[in-house]
C-alpha positions in Angstrom: -107.8 64.4 58.2 -108.7 61.1 56.7 -108.0 57.6 58.3 -105.6 56.6 55.6 -103.7 59.9 55.7 -103.6 59.4 59.5 -101.8 56.0 58.9 -99.4 57.4 56.3 -98.4 60.5 58.6 -98.1 57.9 61.7 -95.9 55.6 59.4 -93.6 58.5 58.4 -93.4 59.7 61.9 -92.6 56.4 63.3 -90.1 55.4 60.6 -88.1 58.7 61.6 -88.4 58.1 65.4 -87.1 54.7 64.9 -84.2 55.9 62.7 -85.3 53.5 59.8 -84.1 54.3 56.2 -87.0 52.8 54.6 -90.7 53.6 54.2 -93.1 50.6 54.5 -95.8 50.0 51.9 -98.7 50.8 54.1 -101.3 49.4 51.8 -99.4 46.1 51.6 -98.9 45.8 55.3 -102.6 46.6 56.0 -103.7 44.2 53.3 -101.5 41.4 55.1 -103.0 42.4 58.5 -106.5 41.9 56.7 -105.7 38.6 55.4 -104.4 37.3 58.5 -107.5 38.9 60.7 -110.0 37.4 58.3 -108.3 34.1 57.6 -107.5 33.2 61.3 -108.6 35.4 63.8 -108.3 39.3 64.6 -105.3 38.8 67.1 -103.5 37.2 64.1 -103.1 40.5 62.3 -100.7 42.3 64.8 -98.7 38.9 65.2 -98.5 38.3 61.4 -97.3 41.9 60.9 -94.7 41.6 63.5 -93.5 38.4 61.8 -93.5 40.0 58.4 -91.3 43.0 59.9 -88.9 40.3 61.3 -88.8 38.5 58.0 -88.1 42.0 56.3 -85.3 42.7 58.5 -83.8 39.3 57.3 -84.3 40.5 53.9 -87.3 38.4 53.0 -89.5 40.6 50.5 -93.0 41.5 51.5 -94.4 39.7 48.5 -93.0 36.5 49.6 -94.4 36.9 53.2 -97.8 37.5 51.6 -97.5 34.3 49.6 -96.4 32.4 52.6 -99.3 33.7 54.7 -101.7 32.9 51.8 -100.3 29.3 51.3 -100.4 28.7 55.1 -104.3 29.7 55.2 -104.9 27.4 52.0 -103.2 24.7 53.9 -105.0 25.0 56.9 -108.4 25.6 55.3 -110.8 22.8 56.1 
């Protein structure tokens, strides 16, 4: 089984286990984690995705979260 298929399977199983009625855009979430890890530091990836999930629970679209992360990185750039 490929790594991406493992992640998709993991995601589907976890969504079911948590009783969620939505499926995440796995590629977008992983891209968000990559942006945070490379733009800040590796530990920023799980924190950023957690905050993205929190924002999603409050109705903030993922595209808005990604834009905010990219804006923050641009503002913090030397």
